[in-house]
Backbone as JSON Lines, residues from 0, in Angstrom:
{"i":0,"aa":"M","n":[128.33,29.73,219.7],"ca":[128.87,29.96,220.8],"c":[128.54,29.79,221.93]}
{"i":1,"aa":"S","n":[129.68,29.14,222.85],"ca":[129.66,28.84,224.05],"c":[129.96,29.92,225.28]}
{"i":2,"aa":"Y","n":[129.35,30.06,225.94],"ca":[130.02,31.55,226.65],"c":[130.51,30.86,228.29]}
{"i":3,"aa":"R","n":[131.83,30.92,228.68],"ca":[132.29,30.87,229.62],"c":[132.05,31.88,231.21]}
{"i":4,"aa":"E","n":[130.97,31.17,231.56],"ca":[130.61,31.62,232.75],"c":[131.9,31.96,234.41]}
{"i":5,"aa":"A","n":[131.64,33.07,234.73],"ca":[132.57,33.41,235.82],"c":[132.1,33.33,237.15]}
{"i":6,"aa":"G","n":[132.98,32.34,238.15],"ca":[132.79,31.97,239.09],"c":[133.01,32.76,240.58]}
{"i":7,"aa":"P","n":[132.51,32.17,241.94],"ca":[132.99,33.13,242.91],"c":[134.25,33.39,243.15]}
{"i":8,"aa":"A","n":[135.29,32.94,242.57],"ca":[136.69,33.26,242.76],"c":[136.89,34.32,241.86]}
{"i":9,"aa":"D","n":[136.36,34.53,240.74],"ca":[136.39,35.58,239.7],"c":[136.2,36.91,240.13]}
{"i":10,"aa":"A","n":[134.62,36.94,241.22],"ca":[134.15,37.9,241.41],"c":[135.17,39.02,242.66]}
{"i":11,"aa":"L","n":[136.02,37.89,243.23],"ca":[136.33,38.28,244.62],"c":[137.9,38.64,243.48]}
{"i":12,"aa":"D","n":[138.61,38.75,242.44],"ca":[139.69,39.08,242.45],"c":[139.98,39.96,241.87]}
{"i":13,"aa":"H","n":[141.34,40.73,243.63],"ca":[141.34,42.33,243.14],"c":[142.72,41.97,242.65]}
{"i":14,"aa":"R","n":[143.13,41.63,241.81],"ca":[144.91,42.0,241.33],"c":[144.64,43.49,240.67]}
{"i":15,"aa":"P","n":[145.83,44.02,240.97],"ca":[145.53,45.31,240.56],"c":[146.1,45.46,239.03]}
{"i":16,"aa":"F","n":[145.16,46.67,238.86],"ca":[145.01,46.78,237.23],"c":[145.75,48.77,237.34]}
{"i":17,"aa":"R","n":[146.8,48.58,236.04],"ca":[147.46,50.11,235.64],"c":[145.7,50.75,235.15]}
{"i":18,"aa":"S","n":[145.47,52.45,235.88],"ca":[144.18,53.24,235.55],"c":[144.39,53.92,236.11]}
{"i":19,"aa":"G","n":[143.94,55.56,235.33],"ca":[144.25,57.0,236.15],"c":[143.3,57.06,237.36]}
{"i":20,"aa":"R","n":[143.15,58.54,237.69],"ca":[142.55,58.85,239.21],"c":[141.76,59.36,238.58]}
{"i":21,"aa":"T","n":[140.52,59.69,239.75],"ca":[139.76,60.49,238.94],"c":[139.93,61.76,238.62]}
{"i":22,"aa":"V","n":[139.23,63.39,238.52],"ca":[139.51,63.81,237.53],"c":[138.83,65.03,238.28]}
{"i":23,"aa":"R","n":[137.22,64.53,238.92],"ca":[136.17,65.42,239.5],"c":[136.25,65.5,240.64]}
{"i":24,"aa":"R","n":[135.19,66.67,241.2],"ca":[134.99,66.33,242.27],"c":[133.24,67.14,242.9]}
{"i":25,"aa":"N","n":[132.44,65.95,242.88],"ca":[130.77,66.15,242.35],"c":[131.12,66.85,240.96]}
{"i":26,"aa":"G","n":[131.4,65.89,240.44],"ca":[130.54,66.36,239.08],"c":[132.01,67.25,238.16]}
{"i":27,"aa":"A","n":[132.37,68.0,238.67],"ca":[133.71,68.54,238.24],"c":[135.19,68.59,237.97]}
{"i":28,"aa":"L","n":[135.4,68.96,236.78],"ca":[136.94,68.73,236.82],"c":[137.88,69.54,238.15]}
{"i":29,"aa":"D","n":[138.29,68.3,238.59],"ca":[139.53,68.97,239.9],"c":[141.11,69.0,238.91]}
{"i":30,"aa":"P","n":[141.47,70.27,238.8],"ca":[142.95,70.33,238.74],"c":[143.91,70.53,239.37]}
{"i":31,"aa":"R","n":[143.94,69.76,240.66],"ca":[144.86,69.48,241.34],"c":[144.92,67.82,240.88]}
{"i":32,"aa":"L","n":[144.03,66.92,240.29],"ca":[144.74,66.03,240.13],"c":[145.17,65.1,238.56]}
{"i":33,"aa":"P","n":[145.84,64.81,238.36],"ca":[146.41,64.76,236.59],"c":[144.87,63.8,236.3]}
{"i":34,"aa":"R","n":[144.87,64.21,234.76],"ca":[143.62,63.42,234.01],"c":[143.73,61.73,233.66]}
{"i":35,"aa":"P","n":[142.26,61.25,233.99],"ca":[142.64,59.96,234.08],"c":[143.34,59.39,232.78]}
{"i":36,"aa":"E","n":[144.39,57.96,232.94],"ca":[144.66,57.19,231.55],"c":[143.29,57.41,230.69]}
{"i":37,"aa":"T","n":[142.7,57.88,229.36],"ca":[141.42,57.11,228.63],"c":[141.71,57.11,227.44]}
{"i":38,"aa":"G","n":[140.83,57.07,226.56],"ca":[140.91,56.42,225.3],"c":[141.58,54.9,225.7]}
{"i":39,"aa":"A","n":[142.47,54.96,224.74],"ca":[143.61,53.05,224.81],"c":[143.78,52.35,225.88]}
{"i":40,"aa":"A","n":[144.19,53.21,226.99],"ca":[144.3,52.57,228.36],"c":[143.08,52.43,228.77]}
{"i":41,"aa":"L","n":[142.24,53.19,229.05],"ca":[140.62,51.93,229.31],"c":[140.14,51.73,228.7]}
{"i":42,"aa":"I","n":[140.48,50.85,227.33],"ca":[140.29,49.81,226.88],"c":[140.62,48.61,226.53]}
{"i":43,"aa":"G","n":[141.51,48.87,227.22],"ca":[143.1,47.57,227.1],"c":[144.07,47.29,225.63]}
{"i":44,"aa":"T","n":[143.7,48.28,225.0],"ca":[144.78,48.4,223.45],"c":[145.81,49.2,223.56]}
{"i":45,"aa":"R","n":[146.41,49.75,225.15],"ca":[147.15,50.3,225.41],"c":[148.82,49.57,224.97]}
{"i":46,"aa":"E","n":[150.05,50.32,225.22],"ca":[151.13,49.45,224.73],"c":[151.48,48.84,226.22]}
{"i":47,"aa":"K","n":[151.51,47.77,226.47],"ca":[151.35,46.97,227.68],"c":[153.53,46.97,227.86]}
{"i":48,"aa":"E","n":[153.59,47.04,228.95],"ca":[154.82,47.33,229.85],"c":[156.31,46.0,229.12]}
{"i":49,"aa":"N","n":[155.44,45.11,228.59],"ca":[156.12,43.87,228.49],"c":[155.07,42.79,227.51]}
{"i":50,"aa":"D","n":[156.39,41.97,226.48],"ca":[155.77,41.1,225.8],"c":[154.55,40.14,226.52]}
{"i":51,"aa":"D","n":[154.6,39.82,227.92],"ca":[153.8,38.73,228.63],"c":[153.01,39.46,228.71]}
{"i":52,"aa":"D","n":[152.78,40.05,229.06],"ca":[151.4,41.1,229.2],"c":[150.55,41.32,228.0]}
{"i":53,"aa":"P","n":[149.8,41.07,227.38],"ca":[148.88,41.28,226.33],"c":[148.19,42.31,226.51]}
{"i":54,"aa":"P","n":[147.58,42.66,225.21],"ca":[146.28,43.91,225.56],"c":[144.77,43.34,225.6]}
{"i":55,"aa":"A","n":[143.91,43.58,226.29],"ca":[142.78,42.64,226.41],"c":[141.65,42.95,224.91]}
{"i":56,"aa":"L","n":[142.07,42.82,224.25],"ca":[142.04,41.89,223.06],"c":[141.23,40.91,222.77]}
{"i":57,"aa":"P","n":[139.53,40.98,221.55],"ca":[138.91,40.04,221.23],"c":[140.13,39.07,220.67]}
{"i":58,"aa":"P","n":[139.52,37.72,220.53],"ca":[139.04,36.92,221.42],"c":[139.47,36.88,223.27]}
{"i":59,"aa":"F","n":[138.56,36.91,224.1],"ca":[138.9,37.06,225.32],"c":[138.9,35.67,226.01]}
{"i":60,"aa":"T","n":[140.41,36.13,226.87],"ca":[140.31,34.67,227.41],"c":[140.05,34.96,229.01]}
{"i":61,"aa":"H","n":[139.61,34.68,230.14],"ca":[139.46,34.66,231.17],"c":[140.1,35.74,231.74]}
{"i":62,"aa":"E","n":[141.46,36.2,232.19],"ca":[142.1,36.74,232.26],"c":[141.84,38.45,231.83]}
{"i":63,"aa":"S","n":[141.79,38.13,230.28],"ca":[141.74,40.02,229.45],"c":[139.9,40.1,229.76]}
{"i":64,"aa":"A","n":[139.44,38.99,230.19],"ca":[137.75,39.75,230.25],"c":[137.8,40.13,231.11]}
{"i":65,"aa":"M","n":[138.81,39.83,232.57],"ca":[138.29,40.46,233.72],"c":[139.35,41.89,233.61]}
{"i":66,"aa":"E","n":[140.24,41.51,233.02],"ca":[140.69,43.19,232.68],"c":[139.77,44.19,232.23]}
{"i":67,"aa":"K","n":[139.15,43.17,230.63],"ca":[138.53,44.89,230.31],"c":[137.11,44.93,231.57]}
{"i":68,"aa":"V","n":[136.86,44.28,232.27],"ca":[135.94,44.83,233.18],"c":[136.51,45.76,234.14]}
{"i":69,"aa":"R","n":[138.08,45.53,234.7],"ca":[137.93,46.3,235.82],"c":[138.19,47.58,235.14]}
{"i":70,"aa":"L","n":[139.02,47.65,233.36],"ca":[139.36,48.95,233.29],"c":[137.78,49.71,233.08]}
{"i":71,"aa":"A","n":[136.74,48.94,232.25],"ca":[135.74,49.86,232.15],"c":[135.17,50.21,233.7]}
{"i":72,"aa":"E","n":[135.23,49.89,234.54],"ca":[135.17,50.24,236.22],"c":[135.86,51.55,236.17]}
{"i":73,"aa":"D","n":[137.17,51.18,236.01],"ca":[137.75,52.55,236.46],"c":[138.0,53.77,235.52]}
{"i":74,"aa":"G","n":[137.1,53.43,234.41],"ca":[137.23,54.4,233.43],"c":[135.82,55.27,233.95]}
{"i":75,"aa":"W","n":[134.31,54.41,234.13],"ca":[133.41,55.4,234.29],"c":[133.41,55.96,235.74]}
{"i":76,"aa":"N","n":[134.39,55.41,236.64],"ca":[134.57,55.97,238.06],"c":[135.55,57.13,238.07]}
{"i":77,"aa":"S","n":[136.06,57.32,236.91],"ca":[136.36,58.75,236.79],"c":[135.6,59.66,236.54]}
{"i":78,"aa":"R","n":[134.58,59.63,235.49],"ca":[133.47,60.37,235.69],"c":[134.27,61.85,234.57]}
{"i":79,"aa":"D","n":[134.9,61.02,233.61],"ca":[135.34,62.06,232.52],"c":[135.14,61.62,231.49]}
{"i":80,"aa":"P","n":[133.41,62.66,230.91],"ca":[132.52,62.11,229.84],"c":[132.84,61.71,228.43]}
{"i":81,"aa":"A","n":[134.58,62.71,228.5],"ca":[134.85,62.7,226.83],"c":[136.31,61.77,226.59]}
{"i":82,"aa":"G","n":[136.96,61.48,228.14],"ca":[137.85,60.39,228.16],"c":[136.85,59.06,227.87]}
{"i":83,"aa":"V","n":[135.93,58.69,228.55],"ca":[135.09,57.34,228.59],"c":[134.78,57.25,226.83]}
{"i":84,"aa":"A","n":[134.15,58.32,226.68],"ca":[133.21,58.17,224.91],"c":[135.07,57.73,224.21]}
{"i":85,"aa":"M","n":[135.84,57.36,224.6],"ca":[137.14,57.41,223.47],"c":[136.56,55.47,223.61]}
{"i":86,"aa":"A","n":[136.15,54.85,224.57],"ca":[136.72,53.55,224.84],"c":[135.77,52.96,223.84]}
{"i":87,"aa":"Y","n":[134.42,53.77,223.34],"ca":[133.5,52.57,222.28],"c":[134.28,53.11,220.95]}
{"i":88,"aa":"S","n":[133.34,52.18,219.8],"ca":[133.54,52.65,218.23],"c":[133.17,53.84,218.31]}
{"i":89,"aa":"P","n":[133.53,55.01,217.16],"ca":[133.07,56.05,216.66],"c":[131.17,55.78,216.21]}
{"i":90,"aa":"D","n":[131.02,54.95,215.64],"ca":[129.56,53.96,215.51],"c":[128.85,53.3,216.56]}
{"i":91,"aa":"S","n":[129.34,53.51,217.71],"ca":[129.21,52.5,218.9],"c":[127.71,52.42,219.45]}
{"i":92,"aa":"R","n":[126.68,51.52,219.37],"ca":[125.52,51.26,219.32],"c":[124.96,50.88,220.86]}
{"i":93,"aa":"W","n":[124.64,52.36,221.31],"ca":[123.61,52.0,222.94],"c":[122.3,51.58,223.0]}
{"i":94,"aa":"R","n":[121.48,50.91,223.54],"ca":[120.89,51.02,224.95],"c":[121.12,50.97,226.15]}
{"i":95,"aa":"N","n":[120.66,52.08,226.49],"ca":[120.89,52.3,228.71],"c":[119.75,52.44,228.96]}
{"i":96,"aa":"R","n":[118.9,51.15,229.57],"ca":[117.78,51.71,229.6],"c":[116.88,51.83,229.34]}
{"i":97,"aa":"V","n":[116.02,53.07,228.56],"ca":[114.97,53.26,227.26],"c":[115.44,54.07,226.53]}
{"i":98,"aa":"E","n":[116.67,54.65,226.38],"ca":[117.47,55.52,225.76],"c":[118.02,54.44,224.56]}
{"i":99,"aa":"F","n":[117.82,54.79,223.29],"ca":[118.91,54.67,222.36],"c":[119.3,55.4,221.54]}
{"i":100,"aa":"F","n":[120.8,55.7,221.66],"ca":[121.36,56.13,220.62],"c":[122.75,55.99,219.92]}
{"i":101,"aa":"T","n":[123.65,56.62,219.05],"ca":[124.74,56.11,218.16],"c":[125.77,56.76,218.07]}
{"i":102,"aa":"G","n":[127.17,56.56,219.1],"ca":[128.26,57.48,218.33],"c":[128.6,58.18,219.0]}
{"i":103,"aa":"R","n":[130.01,58.19,219.39],"ca":[130.35,58.98,220.2],"c":[130.22,59.76,221.17]}
{"i":104,"aa":"D","n":[129.35,61.45,220.51],"ca":[128.99,62.39,220.59],"c":[128.39,62.67,221.57]}
{"i":105,"aa":"Q","n":[126.94,61.28,220.81],"ca":[125.67,60.91,221.39],"c":[125.99,60.32,223.04]}
{"i":106,"aa":"I","n":[127.36,58.95,223.46],"ca":[128.01,59.02,224.48],"c":[128.08,59.84,225.09]}
{"i":107,"aa":"E","n":[128.92,61.05,224.62],"ca":[129.95,61.94,225.77],"c":[128.7,63.01,226.65]}
{"i":108,"aa":"A","n":[127.63,62.92,225.48],"ca":[126.41,64.14,225.93],"c":[125.62,63.18,227.24]}
{"i":109,"aa":"F","n":[125.38,61.95,226.81],"ca":[124.63,60.86,227.51],"c":[125.44,61.37,229.26]}
{"i":110,"aa":"L","n":[126.51,60.86,228.86],"ca":[127.69,60.79,230.05],"c":[127.53,62.3,230.67]}
{"i":111,"aa":"T","n":[127.59,62.93,230.19],"ca":[127.97,64.29,231.07],"c":[126.49,64.73,232.04]}
{"i":112,"aa":"R","n":[125.41,64.67,230.88],"ca":[124.49,64.63,231.89],"c":[123.75,63.76,232.86]}
{"i":113,"aa":"K","n":[124.2,62.49,232.7],"ca":[124.3,61.44,234.06],"c":[125.52,61.59,234.92]}
{"i":114,"aa":"W","n":[126.28,62.32,235.12],"ca":[127.32,62.74,236.12],"c":[127.49,64.1,236.55]}
{"i":115,"aa":"N","n":[126.4,64.89,236.08],"ca":[126.0,66.43,236.31],"c":[125.35,65.76,237.66]}
{"i":116,"aa":"R","n":[124.06,64.63,237.25],"ca":[122.89,64.48,237.75],"c":[123.54,63.5,238.89]}
{"i":117,"aa":"E","n":[123.81,63.08,238.35],"ca":[124.49,61.62,239.55],"c":[125.41,61.83,240.44]}
{"i":118,"aa":"I","n":[125.79,62.92,241.68],"ca":[127.07,63.16,243.03],"c":[127.08,62.52,243.35]}
{"i":119,"aa":"D","n":[129.15,61.86,243.23],"ca":[129.72,61.62,244.35],"c":[129.12,60.22,243.45]}
{"i":120,"aa":"Y","n":[129.52,59.45,242.48],"ca":[128.96,58.45,242.14],"c":[130.31,57.32,242.46]}
{"i":121,"aa":"R","n":[129.59,56.41,242.63],"ca":[130.98,55.04,243.01],"c":[130.51,53.63,242.25]}
{"i":122,"aa":"L","n":[130.78,53.1,241.72],"ca":[130.81,51.68,240.7],"c":[131.8,50.59,240.91]}
{"i":123,"aa":"I","n":[130.89,49.27,241.12],"ca":[131.24,48.27,240.84],"c":[130.96,47.19,239.77]}
{"i":124,"aa":"K","n":[132.06,46.94,238.98],"ca":[131.6,45.81,237.89],"c":[132.31,44.68,238.66]}
{"i":125,"aa":"E","n":[130.67,43.85,237.84],"ca":[131.66,42.27,237.66],"c":[131.42,41.29,236.83]}
{"i":126,"aa":"L","n":[132.55,40.23,236.11],"ca":[132.14,39.94,235.47],"c":[131.23,38.75,235.54]}
{"i":127,"aa":"W","n":[130.39,38.51,234.85],"ca":[129.75,37.12,234.34],"c":[130.09,36.32,233.73]}
{"i":128,"aa":"A","n":[130.18,36.67,232.28],"ca":[130.52,35.18,231.07],"c":[130.75,36.01,230.47]}
{"i":129,"aa":"F","n":[131.52,35.66,229.42],"ca":[132.14,35.86,228.15],"c":[132.69,34.84,226.8]}
{"i":130,"aa":"A","n":[132.84,35.39,225.62],"ca":[133.31,34.61,224.23],"c":[132.97,35.1,223.39]}
{"i":131,"aa":"G","n":[134.29,34.67,222.63],"ca":[134.72,35.51,221.62],"c":[134.72,37.16,222.28]}
{"i":132,"aa":"N","n":[133.81,37.76,221.36],"ca":[134.48,39.27,221.39],"c":[133.55,40.2,221.76]}
{"i":133,"aa":"R","n":[132.26,38.99,223.12],"ca":[131.29,39.41,224.32],"c":[131.65,39.12,225.58]}
{"i":134,"aa":"I","n":[131.82,40.05,226.17],"ca":[131.38,40.78,227.63],"c":[130.06,40.22,228.34]}
{"i":135,"aa":"A","n":[129.67,39.36,229.35],"ca":[128.61,39.75,229.93],"c":[128.65,40.45,231.94]}
{"i":136,"aa":"V","n":[128.67,41.29,232.01],"ca":[128.34,42.61,233.08],"c":[127.27,42.52,233.94]}
{"i":137,"aa":"R","n":[127.34,42.7,235.62],"ca":[127.01,42.87,236.17],"c":[127.3,44.27,237.24]}
{"i":138,"aa":"Y","n":[126.39,45.02,237.88],"ca":[127.11,45.9,238.42],"c":[126.0,46.74,239.79]}
{"i":139,"aa":"A","n":[126.8,47.19,240.33],"ca":[125.79,48.45,241.36],"c":[126.6,50.01,241.18]}
{"i":140,"aa":"Y","n":[125.59,50.87,241.35],"ca":[126.5,51.76,241.97],"c":[126.1,52.41,242.93]}
{"i":141,"aa":"E","n":[126.35,53.81,243.31],"ca":[125.81,54.64,244.49],"c":[126.08,56.22,244.14]}
{"i":142,"aa":"Y","n":[124.93,56.87,244.07],"ca":[125.28,58.29,244.1],"c":[124.13,58.73,244.66]}
{"i":143,"aa":"H","n":[123.93,60.52,245.21],"ca":[122.72,61.52,245.36],"c":[123.14,62.56,244.56]}
{"i":144,"aa":"D","n":[121.63,62.3,244.39],"ca":[121.13,63.23,243.76],"c":[121.78,65.36,244.68]}
{"i":145,"aa":"D","n":[121.08,65.87,243.25],"ca":[121.67,67.67,244.37],"c":[120.36,68.13,245.22]}
{"i":146,"aa":"S","n":[119.29,67.31,246.07],"ca":[118.81,67.36,247.19],"c":[119.51,66.48,248.37]}
{"i":147,"aa":"G","n":[120.44,65.97,247.89],"ca":[121.17,64.99,248.94],"c":[120.87,63.74,249.5]}
{"i":148,"aa":"Q","n":[119.71,63.59,248.82],"ca":[119.05,61.87,248.48],"c":[119.67,61.3,247.88]}
{"i":149,"aa":"W","n":[119.63,59.61,248.65],"ca":[120.98,58.88,247.77],"c":[120.55,57.97,247.16]}
{"i":150,"aa":"F","n":[121.15,57.06,246.14],"ca":[119.73,55.8,245.55],"c":[121.24,54.85,245.46]}
{"i":151,"aa":"R","n":[120.92,53.32,245.21],"ca":[121.41,52.78,244.48],"c":[121.38,51.58,243.28]}
{"i":152,"aa":"A","n":[121.89,51.94,242.66],"ca":[121.26,50.95,241.21],"c":[122.17,49.8,241.0]}
{"i":153,"aa":"Y","n":[121.32,49.09,240.18],"ca":[121.58,47.48,240.36],"c":[121.53,47.26,238.66]}
{"i":154,"aa":"G","n":[122.41,46.94,237.73],"ca":[122.22,46.59,236.51],"c":[123.02,45.71,235.82]}
{"i":155,"aa":"N","n":[122.65,45.27,234.65],"ca":[123.72,44.14,233.74],"c":[123.44,44.4,232.55]}
{"i":156,"aa":"E","n":[125.27,44.59,231.71],"ca":[125.23,44.52,230.59],"c":[125.93,43.67,229.89]}
{"i":157,"aa":"N","n":[125.73,43.83,228.33],"ca":[126.06,43.0,227.32],"c":[127.3,43.77,226.47]}
{"i":158,"aa":"W","n":[127.84,43.3,226.11],"ca":[129.24,43.96,225.63],"c":[129.7,43.38,224.2]}
{"i":159,"aa":"E","n":[129.46,44.27,223.18],"ca":[130.43,43.75,222.18],"c":[131.61,44.09,221.76]}
{"i":160,"aa":"F","n":[133.27,43.77,221.3],"ca":[133.8,44.49,220.97],"c":[134.33,44.19,219.37]}
{"i":161,"aa":"D","n":[134.66,45.71,218.53],"ca":[135.86,45.22,217.3],"c":[136.7,44.31,217.66]}
{"i":162,"aa":"D","n":[136.99,44.56,216.26],"ca":[138.67,43.96,216.74],"c":[140.12,44.59,217.82]}
{"i":163,"aa":"G","n":[139.68,45.82,217.47],"ca":[140.71,46.49,218.41],"c":[140.05,46.61,219.62]}
{"i":164,"aa":"G","n":[139.54,46.49,220.13],"ca":[138.9,46.41,221.47],"c":[138.47,47.52,221.83]}
{"i":165,"aa":"L","n":[137.45,48.42,221.03],"ca":[136.75,49.31,220.96],"c":[135.4,48.6,221.08]}
{"i":166,"aa":"M","n":[134.7,48.94,221.83],"ca":[133.51,48.7,222.62],"c":[131.72,49.1,221.3]}
{"i":167,"aa":"R","n":[131.63,48.17,220.64],"ca":[130.15,48.5,219.07],"c":[129.16,48.78,219.66]}
{"i":168,"aa":"V","n":[129.0,47.48,220.93],"ca":[127.41,47.8,221.38],"c":[127.47,47.27,223.14]}
{"i":169,"aa":"R","n":[126.21,48.16,223.2],"ca":[126.17,48.31,225.01],"c":[125.44,47.9,224.71]}
{"i":170,"aa":"H","n":[124.65,46.88,225.57],"ca":[122.9,47.47,226.4],"c":[123.19,47.05,227.21]}
{"i":171,"aa":"S","n":[122.36,47.73,228.42],"ca":[122.38,47.78,229.62],"c":[121.27,48.32,230.95]}
{"i":172,"aa":"S","n":[120.68,47.14,231.06],"ca":[119.06,47.51,231.87],"c":[119.57,47.31,233.24]}
{"i":173,"aa":"I","n":[118.75,48.03,234.22],"ca":[119.37,48.97,235.32],"c":[117.8,48.97,236.1]}
{"i":174,"aa":"N","n":[117.99,49.07,237.31],"ca":[116.55,49.22,238.47],"c":[117.82,50.06,239.73]}
{"i":175,"aa":"E","n":[116.87,51.05,240.21],"ca":[117.56,51.67,241.35],"c":[116.49,52.3,241.83]}
{"i":176,"aa":"H","n":[116.59,52.11,243.48],"ca":[115.36,53.02,244.92],"c":[116.98,53.67,245.5]}
{"i":177,"aa":"P","n":[115.96,54.51,246.42],"ca":[116.42,55.44,247.04],"c":[116.92,54.84,248.53]}
{"i":178,"aa":"I","n":[118.31,55.14,248.98],"ca":[118.68,54.64,250.12],"c":[119.0,55.58,251.49]}
{"i":179,"aa":"R","n":[119.31,55.15,252.65],"ca":[119.46,56.18,253.4],"c":[120.94,55.94,253.53]}
{"i":180,"aa":"Q","n":[121.83,57.65,253.87],"ca":[122.59,57.47,253.75],"c":[123.75,56.41,254.63]}
{"i":181,"aa":"E","n":[123.2,56.18,255.58],"ca":[123.86,55.03,256.66],"c":[123.41,53.98,255.62]}
{"i":182,"aa":"D","n":[123.7,53.62,255.01],"ca":[122.98,52.29,254.17],"c":[123.63,51.99,253.5]}
{"i":183,"aa":"R","n":[124.68,53.53,252.89],"ca":[125.52,52.78,251.7],"c":[126.65,51.92,252.29]}
{"i":184,"aa":"R","n":[126.81,51.42,251.05],"ca":[127.71,50.45,251.17],"c":[129.46,50.71,250.43]}
{"i":185,"aa":"F","n":[129.79,52.04,249.88],"ca":[130.25,52.26,249.15],"c":[131.39,53.31,249.3]}
{"i":186,"aa":"H","n":[132.07,53.93,249.86],"ca":[132.65,54.79,250.95],"c":[134.22,55.34,250.4]}
{"i":187,"aa":"W","n":[134.81,54.27,249.44],"ca":[136.06,54.75,248.92],"c":[135.93,56.32,248.1]}
{"i":188,"aa":"P","n":[137.51,56.54,248.22],"ca":[137.36,58.23,248.07],"c":[136.78,58.26,246.53]}
{"i":189,"aa":"L","n":[136.8,59.65,246.17],"ca":[135.45,59.41,244.31],"c":[137.17,59.07,243.38]}
{"i":190,"aa":"G","n":[136.82,58.0,242.82],"ca":[137.93,57.52,241.58],"c":[137.89,56.12,242.14]}
{"i":191,"aa":"R","n":[139.26,55.6,241.65],"ca":[139.02,54.52,241.05],"c":[139.47,53.75,242.36]}
{"i":192,"aa":"R","n":[138.49,52.27,242.02],"ca":[138.55,51.63,243.5],"c":[139.23,50.92,243.69]}
{"i":193,"aa":"P","n":[139.7,51.09,245.22],"ca":[140.89,50.17,245.39],"c":[141.54,49.04,245.83]}
{"i":194,"aa":"D","n":[142.95,48.77,244.97],"ca":[142.66,47.29,244.74],"c":[142.32,46.41,245.77]}
{"i":195,"aa":"D","n":[142.52,46.45,247.25],"ca":[141.88,45.84,248.38],"c":[140.42,46.39,248.34]}
{"i":196,"aa":"H","n":[139.88,46.53,247.85],"ca":[138.68,46.81,248.4],"c":[137.41,45.46,247.58]}
{"i":197,"aa":"P","n":[136.51,45.07,248.44],"ca":[135.84,44.26,248.07],"c":[135.19,44.65,247.02]}
{"i":198,"aa":"G","n":[135.23,43.2,246.09],"ca":[133.94,43.55,245.09],"c":[132.3,43.57,245.14]}
{"i":199,"aa":"L","n":[132.08,42.96,243.83],"ca":[130.46,43.68,244.06],"c":[129.91,42.21,244.89]}
{"i":200,"aa":"S","n":[129.94,40.67,244.87],"ca":[130.22,39.53,245.42],"c":[129.82,40.04,247.04]}
{"i":201,"aa":"H","n":[130.58,40.52,247.25],"ca":[131.34,40.76,249.04],"c":[130.19,41.1,249.66]}
{"i":202,"aa":"F","n":[129.05,42.27,248.77],"ca":[128.24,42.54,249.11],"c":[126.55,41.92,249.12]}
{"i":203,"aa":"G","n":[126.71,41.11,248.01],"ca":[125.29,40.45,248.0],"c":[124.43,40.89,247.27]}
{"i":204,"aa":"F","n":[125.17,41.82,246.25],"ca":[124.11,42.51,245.01],"c":[124.58,41.31,244.17]}
């Protein structure tokens, strides 16, 4: 299997993708905002508006891999554990840092712990390479803890999908460090990163 590596133009692609808005403020559900699109919408298996706009299913093309990455970013920026968990197969296997777990219930529990701890979370993902039913991604996110200390994390992910577009394997390696509030780089309103906001490569991350 040969991988197609994404180039600089891919990293700065700001084409719009339809996705939901955040439903949380500081980790809590905000009833004033509509729930984000979840499940099929987040994984690109939803019904598209026309036949020329196919769903993001394997085997991936450059366009569908780019869409898959953006949909995943949008989902995680919603900070909705139950909704995000639906983007993974019922028996999805994860390694996140040094944690290993399987299945949606464990994924949802992990994400709930994560976003209760990581406040004002903002994430940018970027396509690195793709082939067949696999995608490689790099990403960075910023958040603060309950003491007000800000952090920035840098990560790499390997994804594998089933035929229906659900992610069945996720391997993620992450490093992070504390930052000063004035050194933050991600400032958009909580929720989906705006289409005109710079991508990851813009920041040299």
